[in-house]
C-alpha positions in Angstrom: 11.2 -23.0 -12.1 10.6 -25.8 -14.7 9.6 -23.4 -17.5 12.5 -21.1 -16.7 15.0 -24.0 -17.0 13.3 -25.2 -20.2 13.7 -22.0 -22.0 17.2 -21.4 -20.8 18.3 -24.9 -22.0 16.4 -24.8 -25.3 19.3 -22.9 -26.9 21.6 -25.8 -26.0 19.5 -28.6 -27.4 20.6 -28.1 -31.0 24.1 -27.0 -30.3 25.9 -30.2 -31.4 27.7 -29.7 -34.7 29.1 -33.2 -35.1 25.8 -35.0 -35.9 26.1 -36.5 -39.3 23.4 -36.9 -41.8 23.0 -40.7 -41.8 20.8 -40.6 -38.7 18.3 -38.0 -40.0 15.3 -39.9 -38.5 16.8 -39.7 -35.0 17.7 -36.1 -35.4 14.1 -35.3 -36.4 12.9 -37.0 -33.3 15.1 -34.8 -31.2 14.2 -31.6 -33.0 10.4 -32.3 -32.7 10.5 -33.3 -29.1 9.8 -37.0 -29.6 12.4 -38.0 -27.0 11.1 -41.5 -26.3 11.3 -42.4 -30.0 14.8 -40.8 -30.1 15.9 -42.9 -27.2 14.7 -46.1 -28.9 16.2 -45.0 -32.3 19.7 -44.2 -31.0 19.7 -47.2 -28.7 19.2 -49.4 -31.8 22.0 -47.6 -33.6 24.4 -48.2 -30.7 23.6 -51.9 -30.8 25.0 -51.9 -34.3 27.7 -49.3 -33.8 28.6 -49.2 -30.0 31.5 -46.9 -30.5 29.7 -44.2 -32.6 30.4 -41.0 -30.7 27.6 -39.1 -32.5 25.1 -41.8 -31.7 26.2 -41.8 -28.0 25.9 -38.0 -27.8 22.4 -38.1 -29.3 21.4 -41.0 -27.1 22.6 -39.1 -24.0 20.6 -36.0 -25.1 17.5 -38.1 -25.8 17.5 -39.8 -22.4 18.3 -36.5 -20.6 15.6 -34.6 -22.4 13.2 -37.4 -21.7 13.7 -36.9 -18.0 16.5 -39.3 -17.0 19.2 -36.8 -16.2 21.2 -39.4 -14.2 21.5 -41.7 -17.2 22.4 -38.8 -19.4 25.2 -37.8 -17.0 26.5 -41.4 -17.0 26.6 -41.5 -20.8 28.4 -38.1 -21.1 30.8 -39.1 -18.3 31.8 -42.2 -20.3 32.3 -40.1 -23.4 34.4 -37.6 -21.5 36.8 -40.5 -20.5 37.0 -41.7 -24.0 37.3 -38.2 -25.5 39.0 -36.1 -22.8 39.8 -33.2 -25.2 36.5 -33.2 -27.1 34.9 -29.8 -26.5 31.5 -30.9 -27.7 31.5 -33.8 -25.3 32.4 -31.4 -22.5 29.5 -29.1 -23.5 27.0 -32.0 -23.3 28.4 -33.1 -19.9 28.0 -29.5 -18.6 24.4 -29.5 -19.8 23.7 -32.7 -18.0 24.8 -31.0 -14.8 22.0 -28.5 -15.4 19.5 -31.3 -16.1 20.5 -32.8 -12.7 20.0 -29.3 -11.1 23.6 -29.3 -10.0 23.8 -25.6 -10.7 26.9 -24.8 -8.7 28.8 -27.7 -10.4 27.5 -26.5 -13.8 28.7 -23.0 -13.1 32.2 -24.2 -12.2 32.4 -26.5 -15.2 31.2 -23.9 -17.7 33.8 -21.5 -16.3 36.5 -24.0 -17.3 35.0 -24.3 -20.8 35.0 -20.5 -21.2 38.7 -20.5 -20.3 39.2 -23.0 -23.1 37.0 -21.1 -25.6 35.4 -17.8 -24.6 33.9 -17.5 -28.1 31.7 -20.6 -27.7 28.1 -19.7 -28.0 27.0 -22.8 -26.2 29.4 -22.3 -23.3 28.3 -18.7 -22.8 24.7 -19.6 -23.0 25.1 -22.5 -20.6 27.1 -20.4 -18.1 24.3 -17.8 -18.2 21.9 -20.6 -17.5 23.7 -21.8 -14.4 24.1 -18.3 -13.1 20.4 -17.7 -13.6 19.5 -20.8 -11.6 21.7 -19.5 -8.8 19.8 -16.1 -8.9 23.0 -14.3 -10.1 21.0 -12.3 -12.6 23.4 -9.4 -13.2 26.2 -11.7 -14.2 23.9 -14.0 -16.2 22.8 -11.0 -18.2 26.4 -10.2 -19.1 27.1 -13.7 -20.5 23.8 -14.0 -22.3 24.7 -10.8 -24.1 28.1 -12.3 -24.9 26.3 -15.3 -26.5 24.2 -12.9 -28.5 27.3 -11.1 -29.8 28.5 -14.5 -31.1 25.2 -15.4 -32.6 23.3 -12.2 -33.0 19.5 -12.5 -32.8 19.6 -16.2 -31.9 16.0 -16.8 -30.9 16.8 -19.3 -28.1 19.3 -16.9 -26.5 16.8 -14.1 -26.7 14.2 -16.3 -24.9 16.9 -16.9 -22.2 17.6 -13.2 -22.0 13.9 -12.4 -21.6 13.6 -14.6 -18.5 16.8 -13.3 -17.1 15.6 -9.7 -17.5 12.2 -10.6 -16.0 13.8 -12.0 -12.9 16.4 -9.2 -12.6 13.6 -6.7 -13.0 11.6 -8.4 -10.2 14.7 -8.2 -7.9 15.2 -4.5 -8.7 11.5 -3.9 -8.0 11.8 -5.5 -4.6 14.7 -3.1 -3.9 12.5 -0.2 -5.1 14.8 0.5 -8.0 11.9 1.1 -10.3 13.7 3.1 -13.1 16.3 0.3 -13.6 13.5 -2.3 -13.6 11.5 -0.4 -16.2 14.5 -0.2 -18.5 15.0 -4.0 -18.4 11.3 -4.7 -19.1 11.1 -2.3 -22.0 14.2 -3.9 -23.4 12.4 -7.2 -23.5 9.6 -5.6 -25.6 12.2 -4.5 -28.2 12.7 -8.1 -29.3 9.5 -9.7 -28.0 6.9 -7.1 -28.9 3.7 -7.4 -26.9 5.1 -10.3 -24.8 2.4 -11.1 -22.2 4.7 -12.1 -19.4 6.7 -8.8 -19.8 3.5 -6.7 -19.9 2.3 -8.3 -16.7 5.5 -7.5 -15.0 5.3 -3.9 -16.2 1.8 -3.8 -14.7 3.2 -5.1 -11.5 5.7 -2.3 -11.6 3.0 0.3 -12.2 1.0 -1.1 -9.3 3.9 -0.8 -6.9 4.4 2.8 -8.0 0.6 3.4 -7.9 0.6 4.5 -11.5 -3.0 3.4 -12.2 -3.2 4.7 -15.7 -0.2 2.4 -16.6 -2.1 -0.5 -15.0 -5.2 0.1 -17.1 -3.2 0.7 -20.3 -1.2 -2.6 -19.7 -4.3 -4.7 -19.4 -5.9 -3.0 -22.4 -2.7 -3.9 -24.3 -3.2 -7.6 -23.2 -6.8 -7.5 -24.5 -5.8 -5.9 -27.8 -2.4 -7.6 -28.5 -2.5 -11.0 -26.9 -4.9 -13.9 -27.1 -6.0 -13.6 -23.5 -9.0 -11.2 -23.2 -10.2 -13.0 -20.1 -7.0 -12.2 -18.2 -7.1 -8.7 -19.7 -10.6 -7.8 -18.6 -10.1 -9.4 -15.2 -7.0 -7.2 -14.6 -8.7 -4.2 -16.2 -11.4 -4.4 -13.5 -8.7 -4.3 -10.8 -7.0 -1.4 -12.6 -10.2 0.7 -12.7 -10.8 0.0 -9.0 -7.3 1.1 -8.1 -7.9 4.4 -10.0 -11.2 4.8 -8.2 -13.3 4.1 -11.2 -15.5 1.4 -9.6 -18.4 1.5 -12.0 -16.0 0.7 -14.9 -14.4 -2.0 -12.7 -17.8 -3.6 -12.4 -18.4 -3.4 -16.1 -15.0 -5.0 -16.9 -15.6 -7.8 -14.4 -18.9 -8.6 -16.1 -17.2 -8.9 -19.4 -14.6 -11.2 -17.9 -17.4 -13.3 -16.3 -19.1 -13.7 -19.7 -15.8 -14.7 -21.4 -15.1 -17.3 -18.6 -18.6 -18.7 -18.9 -18.2 -19.1 -22.6 -14.9 -21.0 -22.1 -16.7 -23.3 -19.6 -13.5 -23.8 -17.6 -14.1 -24.2 -13.9 -11.0 -22.3 -12.7 -11.6 -19.5 -15.1 -15.3 -19.2 -14.0 -14.2 -19.2 -10.4 -11.6 -16.5 -10.9 -14.0 -14.3 -12.9 -16.8 -14.8 -10.4 -14.5 -13.8 -7.6 -13.5 -10.6 -9.4 -17.2 -9.9 -10.1 -18.1 -10.2 -6.4 -15.1 -8.0 -5.5 -16.4 -5.4 -8.0 -19.8 -5.5 -6.3 -18.1 -4.8 -3.0 -16.1 -2.0 -4.4 -19.3 -0.4 -5.6 -20.9 -0.8 -2.1 -23.5 -3.2 -3.5 -23.1 -5.1 -0.3 -26.5 -6.8 -0.4 -26.1 -8.1 -3.9 -22.5 -9.3 -3.1 -23.8 -11.0 0.1 -26.5 -12.8 -1.8 -24.1 -14.1 -4.4 -21.6 -15.3 -1.8 -24.3 -17.2 0.1 -25.4 -18.9 -3.2 -21.7 -19.9 -3.8 -21.4 -21.3 -0.3 -24.3 -23.7 -1.2 -23.2 -24.6 -4.7 -19.4 -24.8 -4.4 -17.6 -27.8 -3.0 -14.4 -25.9 -2.5 -15.5 -23.1 -0.1 -12.3 -21.4 0.9 -12.2 -19.0 -2.0 -15.9 -18.1 -1.2 -15.0 -17.5 2.5 -12.3 -15.1 1.3 -14.9 -13.1 -0.5 -17.1 -13.0 2.5 -14.2 -11.9 4.7 -13.4 -9.2 2.2 -17.0 -8.0 2.2 -17.0 -7.7 5.9 -13.7 -5.9 5.9 -15.3 -3.2 3.7 -18.4 -3.1 6.0 -16.1 -2.6 9.0 -17.2 -5.9 10.6 -13.7 -7.1 11.3 -14.7 -9.8 13.8 -16.7 -11.6 11.1 -13.8 -11.3 8.7 -11.4 -12.8 11.3 -13.8 -15.7 11.9 -13.8 -16.5 8.2 -10.1 -16.2 7.9 -9.7 -18.6 10.8 -12.0 -21.1 9.2 -9.9 -21.1 6.1 -6.7 -21.6 8.1 -8.1 -24.7 9.7 -7.8 -26.4 6.3 -5.1 -24.4 4.7 -2.7 -23.0 7.3 -0.3 -21.6 4.7 -2.9 -19.6 2.8 -1.4 -16.2 2.0 -4.8 -14.4 1.5 -6.2 -15.8 4.8 -3.1 -15.1 6.9 -2.5 -11.7 5.5 -6.2 -10.9 5.4 -6.4 -11.8 9.1 -3.5 -9.4 9.8 -5.3 -6.6 8.1 -8.6 -7.4 9.9 -6.9 -7.5 13.2 -5.3 -4.1 12.5 -8.7 -2.7 11.5 -10.1 -4.1 14.8 -7.2 -2.3 16.6 -5.6 -5.6 17.8 -2.1 -4.5 17.0 -0.1 -7.2 18.8 -2.2 -9.9 17.1 -2.0 -8.1 13.7 1.8 -8.1 14.0 1.8 -11.8 14.9 -0.5 -12.7 12.0 1.9 -10.9 9.6 4.9 -12.8 11.0 2.9 -16.1 10.5 2.4 -15.0 6.9 6.1 -14.5 6.5 6.8 -18.0 7.9 4.9 -19.4 4.9 5.7 -16.8 2.3 9.2 -15.4 2.8 10.1 -11.9 1.8 6.6 -11.0 0.6 6.8 -7.2 0.0 3.2 -6.6 1.0 3.7 -8.2 4.4 7.1 -6.5 5.0 5.5 -3.1 4.2 2.6 -4.0 6.5 5.0 -4.7 9.4 7.0 -1.5 8.6 3.9 0.6 8.7 2.9 -1.0 12.0 6.4 -0.3 13.3 6.2 3.4 12.3 2.8 3.7 13.9 4.5 3.0 17.3 7.7 4.9 16.9 8.4 7.9 19.1 7.3 11.0 17.2 7.4 14.8 17.3 4.8 17.0 15.6 5.4 20.7 15.4 3.1 23.4 14.1 4.1 27.0 13.7 1.4 29.6 12.6 0.9 33.3 12.1 -2.6 34.8 12.3 -4.0 38.3 11.9 -7.6 39.6 12.1 -9.4 42.8 11.3 -9.1 44.0 14.9 -5.3 44.5 14.3 -4.5 41.5 16.5 -1.5 39.5 15.4 -0.3 36.2 16.9 2.6 33.9 16.4 2.2 30.4 17.8 4.2 27.2 18.1 2.8 23.9 19.3 4.9 20.8 19.8 3.3 17.4 20.5 5.6 14.6 21.6 4.3 11.0 21.6 6.3 8.1 23.1 4.7 4.7 22.8 5.6 2.2 25.5 3.4 -0.5 24.1 0.7 -0.8 21.4 -1.8 0.3 24.0 0.0 2.9 26.2 1.8 6.1 25.1 3.3 9.0 27.0 2.4 12.5 25.8 4.1 15.9 26.0 2.4 19.0 24.8 4.2 22.4 24.6 2.5 25.5 23.3 3.9 29.0 23.0 1.9 32.0 21.7 2.9 35.6 21.3 0.2 38.2 20.7 0.4 41.9 19.8 -1.8 44.7 18.7 -0.1 47.6 17.0 -3.2 49.9 17.3 -3.0 50.0 21.0 0.7 49.2 21.1 0.2 46.2 23.4 1.9 42.8 23.6 1.5 39.6 25.7 2.5 36.0 25.5 1.4 32.7 27.0 2.9 29.2 27.1 1.7 25.9 28.3 3.3 22.6 29.2 1.2 19.5 29.6 2.2 15.9 30.1 0.0 12.8 30.1 -0.8 9.5 28.3 -3.1 7.7 26.0 -4.4 4.2 26.8 -6.4 1.9 24.6 -8.2 -0.4 27.0 -10.1 -2.3 24.3 -10.8 -2.0 20.6 -12.0 1.5 19.6 -11.8 2.6 23.2 -9.1 5.2 24.0 -8.5 7.3 27.1 -6.4 10.5 26.9 -5.2 12.4 29.9 -3.0 15.5 29.8 -2.3 17.8 32.8 -0.1 20.8 33.1 0.2 24.5 33.6 -0.3 27.7 31.6 2.0 30.6 32.1 1.2 34.1 30.9 3.1 37.4 30.8 1.6 40.8 30.0 2.1 44.4 31.0 -0.7 44.0 33.6 0.2 40.7 35.4 2.2 37.5 35.2 0.5 34.3 36.5 0.2 30.5 36.0 -2.9 28.3 36.1 -3.8 24.6 35.9 -4.6 23.3 32.4 -6.0 19.9 31.4 -7.2 17.8 28.5 -9.1 14.6 29.2 -11.1 12.6 26.6 -12.6 9.2 26.0 -13.1 7.9 22.5 -15.6 5.0 21.9 -17.4 3.2 19.2 -20.9 2.5 20.6 -22.3 1.0 17.4 -20.9 -0.1 14.1 -20.0 2.9 11.9 -20.6 5.2 14.9 -17.9 7.0 16.8 -18.3 9.0 20.1 -15.8 11.2 21.9 -16.6 12.9 25.3 -14.1 15.1 27.1 -13.2 18.0 29.2 -10.6 20.7 28.4 -9.4 23.4 30.8 -7.9 26.0 28.6 -6.6 29.6 28.9 -8.1 32.2 26.6 -5.1 33.5 24.7 -6.6 34.9 21.5 -5.3 38.4 21.9 -3.4 40.6 24.3 -6.6 42.0 25.9 -8.0 38.6 26.7 -4.7 37.4 28.0 -4.7 40.3 30.5 -8.2 39.4 31.6 -7.0 35.9 32.7 -10.1 34.1 31.5 -10.1 30.3 31.7 -12.6 28.0 29.9 -13.7 24.8 31.3 -15.1 23.0 28.2 -17.2 19.8 28.5 -17.8 18.4 25.0 -19.3 15.6 23.0 -18.5 14.6 19.4 -20.7 12.1 17.6 -20.3 10.9 14.1 -22.4 8.4 12.1 -21.3 6.9 8.8 -23.4 4.8 6.4 -22.7 2.3 3.6 -24.4 4.7 1.2 -21.9 7.6 1.6 -24.1 9.7 3.8 -22.6 10.9 7.1 -23.7 13.0 10.1 -21.4 14.8 12.6 -22.6 16.6 15.7 -20.6 18.5 18.3 -21.8 20.0 21.5 -19.8 22.2 23.9 -20.9 23.4 27.4 -18.4 25.9 28.7 -18.1 27.3 32.2 -15.8 30.3 32.2 -13.7 31.7 35.1 -15.6 35.1 34.8 -18.9 33.2 35.7 -20.2 33.2 32.1 -21.6 30.1 30.5 -21.5 29.3 26.8 -23.5 26.7 24.8 -22.3 25.7 21.3 -24.0 23.2 19.0 -22.5 22.3 15.6 -23.9 19.7 13.3 -23.0 18.7 9.7 -24.8 16.5 7.2 -22.5 15.4 4.4 -22.3 13.1 1.4 -19.2 11.6 -0.1 -19.0 11.7 -3.9 -15.6 10.2 -4.4 -13.2 8.1 -2.4 -9.8 8.9 -4.1 -9.4 11.7 -3.5 -12.2 12.1 -0.9 -14.7 14.6 -2.2 -17.7 15.4 -0.1 -20.3 18.2 0.2 -22.8 19.0 2.8 -24.6 21.5 5.0 -23.4 22.8 8.4 -25.4 24.5 11.1 -24.0 26.3 14.2 -25.8 27.7 17.2 -24.0 29.6 20.0 -25.4 31.4 23.1 -23.9 33.0 26.2 -25.6 33.4 29.5 -24.3 36.9 29.8 -23.4 39.3 27.0 -20.0 41.1 27.3 -19.4 42.5 23.8 -16.8 45.0 25.0 -14.6 42.1 26.2 -15.3 39.2 23.9 -17.8 37.9 21.3 -20.7 36.7 23.5 -24.1 36.9 21.8 -27.3 35.8 23.3 -28.2 34.3 20.0 -26.0 33.3 17.1 -26.9 31.0 14.2 -25.0 30.1 11.1 -25.9 28.0 8.1 -23.4 27.1 5.3 -22.9 24.8 2.4 -19.5 23.3 1.9 -17.3 21.3 -0.4 -14.3 19.3 1.0 -11.6 17.7 -1.1 -8.9 15.6 0.7 -6.0 13.4 -0.3 -5.1 11.7 2.9 -1.5 11.8 4.0 -1.8 8.2 5.4 -2.3 6.6 2.0 0.3 8.3 -0.3 3.7 7.0 -1.4 7.0 8.3 -0.3 7.8 11.7 -2.0 4.1 11.9 -2.8 1.9 15.0 -2.3 -1.2 15.3 -0.1 -3.6 18.1 0.0 -6.9 19.4 1.4 -9.3 22.1 0.4 -12.5 23.2 2.1 -14.7 26.0 0.7 -17.9 27.1 2.5 -20.4 29.9 2.2 -23.6 30.7 3.9 -25.4 33.1 6.2 -24.9 34.0 9.9 -27.5 35.6 12.2 -26.2 37.6 15.2 -28.8 38.5 17.8 -31.8 40.0 15.9 -29.7 41.7 13.2 -30.1 41.1 9.5 -28.4 38.1 8.1 -24.8 38.4 6.9 -23.0 36.5 4.1 -20.2 34.3 5.4 -17.4 32.5 3.7 -14.6 30.1 4.9 -11.6 28.7 3.1 -9.1 26.2 4.4 -6.3 24.7 2.4 -3.2 22.6 2.9 -0.5 21.1 0.7 2.2 18.8 1.9 4.7 16.1 1.0 5.5 12.7 2.5 9.3 12.7 2.4 9.5 9.1 3.5 7.8 6.7 5.8 8.9 8.7 8.9 8.8 12.3 7.8 6.1 14.5 6.3 5.4 18.2 6.3 2.8 20.6 5.0 1.9 24.3 4.8 -1.7 25.3 5.5 -3.8 28.4 5.6 -7.3 29.5 6.5 -9.5 32.6 6.0 -12.9 33.2 7.5 -15.3 35.9 8.2 -17.7 33.8 10.4 -18.0 35.7 13.7 -17.7 32.5 15.8 -14.2 31.8 14.4 -12.5 34.2 16.9 -13.2 35.2 20.4 -13.5 38.8 19.2 -15.8 38.1 16.3 -13.4 39.3 13.6 -12.5 38.1 10.2 -9.2 36.2 10.5 -6.5 34.8 8.3 -3.9 32.2 9.4 -1.0 30.5 7.7 1.2 27.9 9.1 3.7 25.1 8.7 3.6 21.6 10.2 6.2 18.8 10.3 5.8 15.3 11.7 8.9 13.2 12.4 9.1 9.6 13.7 12.4 8.5 15.3 14.1 5.1 15.1 13.4 2.1 13.1 11.6 -0.1 15.6 9.4 0.7 18.6 11.2 0.9 21.9 9.1 -2.1 23.1 9.1 -5.6 21.7 6.1 -7.2 20.1 5.4 -10.7 21.6 4.7 -13.2 18.8 2.4 -16.0 20.0 2.7 -18.4 17.0 
């Protein structure tokens, strides 16, 4: 606040037009900022000429600018009594109100001065200053522009305008009025080219809009156009990371560290070291980062910033309990730390401690009001637990002339952060024009999900399936029960049972075959981008047949943003009995394929942003003892996140892998999906514990 007031007042310092030339020495002291000398000088003048108005004005300005705003007000008050109609005295009295931080009083007083003379440069500038200090930036901008009309290009007024526009732009950014904010910031650069503070605010604007190229260009501009390469390379490292260019981020952080080391400034070295360790973490060089952190914990007397680095490292490694422990240690000595409080909130969310995460975010807001990051965090947490409806509508056709139109609606109604009610409605109409046959099925299931501890989720759905065909109408019990666990770090396990009606085509609907699936999904991730997923299904069918299915996939992630991975899939299917005239049921089936998967996750995009996915795979399949057959598979989706609560996408798939359908045919499917959350807050209340 001090620097803001200084620059807003600087235009008033030299506004007096009644200073005569016989006190040049004193005037020079004022102009060069030697206020103590100016106080002494004008005090001596007043000893000889106690009624000299100009000397009193200069003395009042000198003591005020030297920091004694109360004395300055007293001097100007006496002058105002002696010279009640002197406009210059009134201007100085108004300025003293600003020095005393009586901004409301200054606003009122400057308003009266403008009624007397609305063409006064000093009155317009001072009124803008008081409005600025009261955060009335829109009106302040109007009056600073009036001052600049009176004295076009006045450098002090332009400085004032710069800071008004910076604050107004920040306010607009918080309201997500990014276009208006950008216009103000670019206007700053028209009269202060390459101004560092303005460029940094533009970078902040680009970060909020996730325009990573703008962030990078902004920091490069700081490197090239300002005398602060250290700040530039430090920020450039962050910009490259945000764009997913982590190798470049590490290189930039090393340059920043070299510059900081050359300056031999403790705080600069600490900041650059912190960025370097972060860059190691971004590049998954966890061992090297850990070694550096442990060295710092030994050598550094102030350890909180090092503990923040260790907490960040463990966040990336998925070791959230360790992160929480470090954040708590920091908070014992610095309870208001933004990074520790908000970091703890994110760690608790990662550990699926949702109530505690919400509480930690509220604690952060207690110490740091209106922080947008925290408000966004709470809003995302709220949306996560809003009632929602997800609907999918699809049309599929295969080479067997089977056509199906399906609609699935999933309703989720959270009653707490741990317990949600579920509703699942599915309708499917099938037809075959070749045999002129048609049938339909529908199912209604209800149930719940329950999280009984971190990474442990139980899902239970029970209901009925209803079918109608030219042969028979009937209903059967349907169920879906699963348990998701995390047995080890970076491992995930799901076991479950699904009782499902076979509704692929009209013929199978008429047969009334039910599947009792018992399955296991196991996924292993690593810190070096390699992953392994395995799925096993054991199926007991109502026609006394048994199926075994094994699918396993070894994959490697090349990029994170967007996610790009490739790998190899293997699939093995066998049936106890072969019934090829009814459904695809080989004694032996093997398939091997290579695939590439590209994904932009819908959970990380901005409002009105696009998300997408594309999977392409090809390989060989072996059915019984027949020769191998070439296979291919394409899956694609494209969608938009309309806002925080609504998203939709279209999707399609095409595959000739025999195991894709119950009949062993090539199949094509296209569909539309929409997900809507209802309300602004969950139906239940979080229970803060701070």
